[in-house]
C-alpha positions in Angstrom: -11.3 -16.1 45.7 -7.7 -17.5 44.4 -8.4 -21.5 43.2 -12.1 -20.5 42.6 -14.2 -21.1 39.7 -14.9 -18.4 37.7 -17.9 -16.7 38.3 -20.5 -15.6 35.9 -20.9 -11.8 35.0 -24.0 -9.7 33.9 -22.4 -6.1 32.1 -24.9 -3.4 32.0 -24.6 -1.4 29.3 -27.0 1.0 29.6 -26.0 5.0 29.2 -28.5 5.9 32.3 -26.7 8.1 35.3 -27.1 5.5 38.0 -25.4 5.0 41.6 -22.2 3.0 41.0 -23.7 0.3 43.2 -27.7 0.8 44.0 -27.7 -2.2 47.0 -24.5 -1.3 49.1 -22.8 -4.6 47.7 -19.1 -5.3 46.4 -18.1 -5.0 42.6 -17.7 -8.1 41.5 -14.8 -9.8 39.6 -15.0 -9.4 35.9 -11.3 -10.6 34.6 -8.0 -11.3 36.2 -4.9 -8.3 35.9 -1.5 -9.5 35.8 -0.2 -10.2 39.4 1.7 -7.3 41.3 5.6 -7.9 41.5 6.0 -6.3 44.9 3.6 -9.7 46.3 5.4 -12.8 47.1 4.3 -15.7 45.2 4.7 -19.0 45.7 5.9 -21.3 43.0 2.8 -23.1 42.7 0.8 -20.1 42.7 2.5 -18.6 39.4 -0.9 -18.9 37.9 -3.0 -17.2 40.4 -2.9 -13.6 39.8 -4.3 -10.5 41.9 -8.0 -10.1 40.9 -9.5 -6.7 39.3 -13.2 -5.4 40.7 -14.9 -3.3 38.7 -18.8 -2.8 38.7 -20.0 -1.8 35.6 -19.2 -0.8 32.2 -19.7 2.7 33.1 -16.1 3.7 33.9 -14.9 2.2 30.4 -17.6 4.2 29.0 -16.7 7.7 30.5 -13.8 7.7 29.2 -13.3 7.1 25.6 -9.9 8.9 24.9 -7.9 7.7 28.3 -4.6 8.6 25.7 -5.3 11.8 24.7 -5.7 10.6 21.2 -7.8 13.1 19.8 -6.3 16.2 22.6 -6.7 18.7 20.0 -10.5 18.3 18.9 -10.8 19.6 22.1 -12.5 23.1 20.5 -14.8 25.4 22.7 -16.7 28.0 21.0 -13.5 30.5 23.0 -11.5 28.8 20.8 -13.3 29.3 17.4 -15.1 32.8 18.1 -13.5 35.3 19.7 -14.1 39.3 19.2 -12.1 42.3 20.5 -13.1 44.7 22.7 -12.8 47.2 20.1 -15.5 45.1 17.8 -18.3 44.2 19.7 -21.9 42.1 18.7 -24.8 43.2 21.4 -24.5 40.4 24.4 -27.8 38.7 23.4 -26.1 37.7 19.8 -23.1 36.5 21.7 -25.2 34.4 23.6 -27.3 33.2 20.9 -24.6 32.2 18.9 -22.8 30.5 21.5 -25.3 28.2 22.6 -26.3 27.4 18.4 -22.7 26.4 18.1 -22.4 24.3 21.1 -26.0 22.6 20.3 -24.8 22.6 16.5 -21.8 21.2 17.2 -22.7 18.5 19.7 -26.1 17.0 17.5 -24.1 17.5 13.8 -21.2 15.3 16.1 -24.0 12.7 17.0 -25.8 12.3 13.8 -22.9 11.6 11.7 -21.7 9.5 14.3 -24.9 7.6 14.3 -25.1 7.3 10.8 -20.9 5.8 10.2 -19.8 4.6 13.8 -20.7 1.0 13.0 -20.1 0.5 9.6 -16.7 2.6 10.0 -16.0 0.2 13.0 -16.6 -3.0 11.1 -15.1 -1.4 8.3 -11.7 -0.6 10.2 -11.9 -4.0 12.2 -12.0 -5.9 8.7 -9.0 -3.6 7.9 -6.7 -4.6 11.1 -7.9 -8.4 10.8 -6.5 -8.3 7.7 -3.4 -6.6 7.9 -2.9 -9.0 11.3 -3.6 -12.4 9.9 -1.2 -11.0 6.2 1.5 -9.8 8.9 1.4 -13.0 11.0 0.9 -15.7 8.6 3.0 -14.1 5.3 5.7 -11.1 6.8 6.9 -12.9 9.4 7.6 -16.0 8.0 8.6 -14.5 4.9 11.4 -12.8 6.4 12.3 -15.4 8.5 12.0 -17.8 5.4 14.5 -14.9 3.7 17.0 -14.5 7.1 17.6 -18.4 6.6 18.1 -18.4 3.4 20.5 -15.1 3.4 22.3 -16.9 6.0 25.6 -17.2 3.8 24.9 -13.2 3.3 24.9 -12.3 6.6 28.3 -14.4 7.1 30.1 -13.0 3.8 29.5 -9.5 5.3 30.9 -9.7 8.4 33.7 -11.7 7.4 34.1 -8.4 4.6 33.7 -6.2 7.3 36.0 -7.5 9.9 38.8 -8.7 7.3 38.7 -5.6 4.6 36.9 -2.5 6.2 37.8 -2.8 10.0 41.5 -2.8 8.9 41.4 -0.2 6.4 39.5 2.1 9.0 41.6 1.8 11.7 45.1 2.3 9.9 43.6 5.9 8.6 42.3 6.9 11.8 45.5 6.0 13.6 47.6 7.5 10.7 45.4 10.5 11.1 45.3 11.0 14.4 48.4 13.1 14.8 46.4 15.6 12.5 44.7 18.7 14.3 43.2 21.9 13.1 43.1 25.2 14.8 40.7 27.9 13.9 41.8 31.3 14.4 40.2 34.7 13.1 41.5 37.0 11.8 
């Protein structure tokens, strides 16, 4: 497929649990990946790279924390409620409390995320866009401007270190090189 025209691919975003390939076809190419360093490519094919094949967004939906950022939030009933052997509730109470804990934890989380996920994602998207824009268009050029304007300070500081401080501390180090301290217990 190297050198071919890009294909249009339809992405299915439903949450149903269906087979990866209903009709047994090969997955379609959605994007190009960086070239493999082990492959030797000719100079004229520098912009052609290995193609990544995925079938659907299902792997992206199932792996929502691939870097393990929120591993501390993997809380189960046994992590929160624990009865020692000496003090135990009835078996039915334990089973029902376990079931209610899991149901409440899952459904309250789903309700809260349904209410807050979209507004908070919009707010954080705007925040990161503003911070990125500010950094790219203000902080970067401003820092570069200050470095250009203060180039003489850098030259002066380097001269001060080379002419005054380096010889001073080098001489002090050579003078004190003969001293040694020995600690002895009495």
